[in-house]
C-alpha positions, -999 to +999 in steps of 0.1 A: -316+493-631-285+482-648-266+451-638-232+451-624-210+424-640-173+424-632-142+403-637-111+407-617-080+418-636-060+433-609-023+424-605-010+422-570+017+446-559+020+469-529+028+499-550+012+495-585-019+481-600-011+473-636-044+466-654-078+482-659-111+477-676-135+497-696-171+507-687-203+506-708-239+503-699-230+475-677-196+475-660-180+456-688-144+447-687-117+449-714-085+435-698-052+454-703-018+441-694-006+475-683-014+512-682+004+545-682-004+576-662-016+592-694-041+564-699-053+568-664-063+604-673-088+592-698-124+585-693-119+548-702-089+546-678-107+560-647-139+541-655-118+509-658-102+516-625-137+519-609-147+486-625-115+469-611-124+481-576-157+462-577-139+432-592-113+431-564-140+421-539-140+387-556-104+381-547-113+385-510-149+375-504-155+338-513-118+332-514-117+302-490-084+308-474-092+343-464-127+332-454-111+306-431-090+333-414-121+351-403-139+320-390-116+292-379-102+297-345-133+317-333-163+305-315-179+297-348-156+270-362-126+248-359-106+227-384-122+198-402-109+163-410-093+173-443-077+205-431-041+213-440-019+238-423-038+268-438-067+258-415-050+242-386-027+272-381-057+295-376-072+274-348-047+284-321-052+250-305-017+235-308-021+218-342-004+247-360+008+282-355+001+315-372+034+327-387+044+355-411+044+328-438+008+317-431-011+322-464-046+330-450-033+360-431-016+375-461-046+378-484-058+412-473-023+427-476-018+415-511-053+424-523-059+458-506-028+478-515-032+475-553-068+485-550-059+514-528-034+527-554-060+523-581-085+543-560-059+571-555-053+571-592-090+575-600-094+603-573-064+622-587-073+620-623-111+617-624-119+654-625-097+659-656-113+629-672-147+644-666-160+620-639-188+632-616-183+636-579-205+606-574-182+584-594-151+598-576-169+590-543-170+553-553-132+554-554-131+571-521-153+545-506-131+516-518-099+533-506-115+536-471-129+501-473-095+486-480-077+506-453-104+496-428-097+459-436-060+465-433-060+484-400-083+459-383-060+431-395-025+444-391-027+476-370-010+506-385-002+504-422+015+527-447-005+556-462+024+565-485+029+539-512+058+558-527+045+591-540+032+607-508+004+602-484-027+589-502-010+597-536-012+576-567+021+559-572+035+546-605+071+538-594+076+506-573+097+513-543+115+489-520+110+507-486+080+513-465+070+531-433+039+522-413+016+548-400-002+545-366-037+532-362-051+567-354-034+581-385-050+555-407-084+561-393-083+599-392-063+606-424-077+579-447-108+560-435-130+587-419-124+615-445-130+593-475-162+578-460-176+611-449-171+625-484-186+593-499-217+597-478-221+633-491-216+624-528-228+589-533-264+585-546-293+571-525-298+544-552-268+528-569-261+537-605-260+499-612-273+469-594-249+463-567-234+498-570-224+519-540-248+541-522-250+564-492-263+535-471-232+515-480-209+543-469-229+549-437-227+512-429-189+513-431-184+546-414-205+535-385-186+503-382-153+521-385-164+545-357-174+516-336-141+497-341-120+528-335-140+536-303-131+501-289-095+507-299-094+540-280-110+524-250-089+492-250-106+475-221-085+444-224-052+463-225-043+447-259-011+461-274-011+480-307+015+484-333+033+506-344+033+519-308+008+548-304-010+565-276-047+557-274-056+592-281-074+607-311-057+633-332-090+651-337-095+654-300-124+630-295-127+603-269-141+568-272-175+578-262-178+604-290-170+576-315-195+552-299-221+579-301-212+587-338-214+550-346-249+549-332-260+581-349-247+571-383-261+535-382-295+546-371-295+573-397-289+546-423-318+525-408-341+555-410-330+565-446-325+531-462-328+541-498-334+509-518-324+487-488-343+470-460-349+438-442-363+407-459-395+394-445-380+362-432-345+350-424-349+322-449-354+347-477-321+365-469-299+336-479-321+317-504-302+312-536-332+321-558-335+354-539-299+365-543-291+402-546-321+410-525-325+444-508-309+433-476-275+428-492-260+462-494-226+451-508-216+418-525-188+403-546-207+394-577-207+362-598-230+348-625-238+315-641-245+332-675-209+340-685-174+328-675-161+362-684-184+380-660-183+352-634-146+356-631-140+319-631-150+286-648-186+275-647-177+238-649-147+233-625-133+249-594-097+262-593-095+263-555-083+299-558-095+334-563-116+348-579-136+315-575-163+317-549-154+285-531-158+295-494-189+274-491-170+242-498-150+245-466-177+236-441-192+209-463-186+173-451-182+144-474-219+135-475-215+115-508-200+087-486-235+080-473-247+046-486-281+030-487-283-006-501-246-002-510-255+028-532-244+063-527-278+077-521-268+114-517-248+123-548-227+154-551-249+180-566-248+218-574-278+224-550-279+247-521-281+220-494-252+201-510-223+213-531-186+203-532-173+188-499-138+199-488-142+192-450-116+218-441-137+235-414-163+223-389-188+239-365-183+231-328-208+214-306-212+247-288-224+263-320-252+238-324-262+235-287-256+270-274-254+296-302-284+280-319-301+267-287-336+277-298-344+257-329-382+258-323-390+295-324-358+309-340-357+302-378-320+311-380-307+276-374-329+261-401-319+290-424-282+285-418-274+248-418-282+218-439-293+193-413-313+168-436-296+151-465-321+137-490-319+110-516-310+122-551-296+091-567-318+092-599-300+124-609-269+103-613-287+079-636-294+053-609-329+039-617-336+020-585-369+033-572-363+026-535-332+018-514-329+002-480-317+026-454-318+028-415-335-001-397-339-019-430-366+005-440-370+017-476-365+052-488-375+069-521-359+098-539-364+130-519-367+112-486-344+119-457-313+097-458-294+112-429-306+138-404-288+158-377-312+160-348-322+193-332-315+180-297-296+151-282-317+119-280-302+093-256-320+065-276-297+070-307-276+039-313-244+043-333-228+015-353-197+022-373-211+009-406-244+028-405-248+047-437-210+041-443-204+073-422-209+061-386-243+076-382-269+063-357-304+049-358-336+055-339-364+029-337-389+033-365-370+059-385-358+052-420-332+080-419-298+077-401-294+102-374-267+121-355-271+140-322-258+176-322-236+167-292-220+139-313-208+158-343-171+154-352-145+169-375-157+146-403-195+146-399-216+177-391-243+199-405-233+217-437-236+254-444-268+259-464-266+297-464-234+296-486-244+266-507-244+267-545-275+277-565-278+273-602-307+271-627-288+252-654-286+217-639-312+204-664-326+180-639-293+164-632-265+170-607-252+200-625-217+213-619-210+207-582-172+210-587-174+246-600-171+275-577-204+290-566-219+314-591-238+332-564-228+367-552-209+365-519-225+388-493-201+414-479-225+437-459-261+433-449-286+459-439-295+438-408-260+444-394-268+481-390-292+471-362-263+452-345-238+480-349-263+505-334-271+480-305-234+475-298-228+513-296-259+516-273-245+490-250-213+510-249-231+540-237-244+559-267-275+580-260-303+563-278-333+575-298-369+566-290-377+531-301-340+523-307-325+511-275-302+482-277-330+458-268-354+473-293-328+472-321-320+435-313-357+427-311-363+439-347-340+411-359-353+385-333-389+392-343-380+387-379-362+354-369-394+342-354-413+345-387-414+313-408-427+308-443-408+276-451-391+248-432-358+246-451-347+212-438-383+198-436-387+209-472-423+220-466-442+253-463-443+265-427-464+296-421-457+303-384-451+335-364-431+330-333-419+366-331-436+373-298-419+343-282-386+355-296-389+390-283-402+379-249-371+358-245-347+387-251-330+398-218-342+430-203-307+443-201-285+436-232-247+432-227-219+429-252-219+391-250-255+390-260-249+414-289-221+391-301-243+360-297-270+377-319-243+387-344-234+350-347-269+339-351-276+365-379-242+363-396-229+329-388-198+318-408-200+346-433-164+355-426-163+383-401-164+367-367-126+372-360-131+409-365-160+410-341-140+392-314-109+412-319-128+445-319-145+438-286-115+420-272-136+390-264-117+365-285-100+346-257-131+347-234-156+334-260-134+312-281-108+299-256-121+264-257-146+242-277-159+207-279-159+183-308-154+146-316-125+133-337-116+128-374-129+093-380-164+082-390-180+066-360-162+087-335-188+103-313-168+109-282-165+147-277-132+161-265-127+196-250-100+215-268-083+245-253-069+274-274-040+296-266-050+331-277-021+354-268-025+392-270-001+394-300-025+373-320-050+402-320-029+415-349-020+393-379+016+391-391+029+413-419+034+388-448+070+375-450+070+381-487+065+418-480+094+419-454+117+400-478+110+422-507+120+454-490+155+468-493+159+478-456+183+469-428+176+438-408+167+460-378+142+480-399+127+449-412+123+435-377+107+467-366+083+466-395+069+432-384+042+430-357+055+418-323+054+381-316+059+369-352 
């Protein structure tokens, strides 16, 4: 199968995308500063448009500020010690406020509309340029994909970018009218995805290319989300104002059933996709692009052109994949014998520390309560930091660590314990990071109930992986060259289970509990202890499935979603869709911002109903030539 290699060359404008790329055996790119409608009618033009659509994923997924908007402020994370307003604003805890000028909430608006217009250009011109229906279906998928992101984020959005509803526009305009939520779903998202399912292949034309399974995944998720919107159990307001009725005459239950039917059809007809044998394998860097990842924003260490960014330094902006830095604490501060014993390294457990986000105590103690049978905690976090000082040229064979005991390279220097141990004694200078000690242990330790905004387990699943470190520390300051996962086959089981909980008639062997137990059984299968750094062949799947409640409710589905997909960027959408945000994320516990602070504080969030929609970016409002009243009416209420 061919390899998909892409580089983003999209300019950001509501009404016009001004550059394309060519297409060869791989999705190669030849940047252009502009194009004309005539160029878009050529084979090179429409192929270039398709390539740019894949590339635009990198401006969203792995972009840390957008990533933060989907995780910070939920029950998965809060702001970290080095957070600025971009992160504190999203927490809804009084340290900042989400406004129309908040950058993280603007990313989807600025990235989606140019791609939508490119997709419309491909759809309108592809037949004349000789493209197959399968290639046109890729454009339809991406147009629906972006509209789905938009409608979840902002409510109703414009379908007419200046040339008519879903028409390719080449003339920038200074006015805009928002369509309603039902119009966006029924005129744009559902029709495009249904056609994509019919015309996309079972196996992608390139590695990472779109398939029927990808389209089924997003149609089932769109049906599920729209069903919740129609039902509106929490009486959350929508905007623009619209009745909670479906133009096609269906009710919420019809859409829950359709979500179940489409997602289970995808499970039963997986094409090239499926579940990895263990949870560890899903996120292992050396196993990237595995068959569980049905859509990803691609990167590579072999070429800066095709990586989309530098291989030696990080810009801190798209299209770098730098989301994994955000929940990485400043572990290079750890000292043993006065030496920095854990050096910054381009290795999956480590990477570049930005300390902008932090997991809460509830994540470690409640979400991932079972750390014995369930491998997902071990396959999500870095909880053991090991000595790597020789890679920095330090020749000392052993260093003195906790309790005056020696450690060698590869030994544990600092460990986050699985459970609280009352015997841990903290002293501010321990390891230079305020860690604690336990008698007889050479590693410094931290209880899960004592994590803070400055010291906490890192996010192993998104850590960097490279094969060009040459035995040294490599390039830890560069953005990750790993593909960023956008959609996983495992989530189809969670979509179907959620629809079943909401009343969908189920198939034999695919009740909500049975679907959840497929993933829980897999989570009980170990082949390696990630943080123990040793082989661990153990099957705890029976214990995992036995522990599943007899009756599954929506809160349990959401808990399983977090265990499977923790901190991958979609939690805000989950809590907004189910209207559980305030209930599940209304408070959290964590210690402060200084090393040595192990006094947890309960923090309360204020999650008002208007926050269930993000603000329309102020730059969009300011750029429009409209009356002040019309501009005010364009903005979502409360901002």
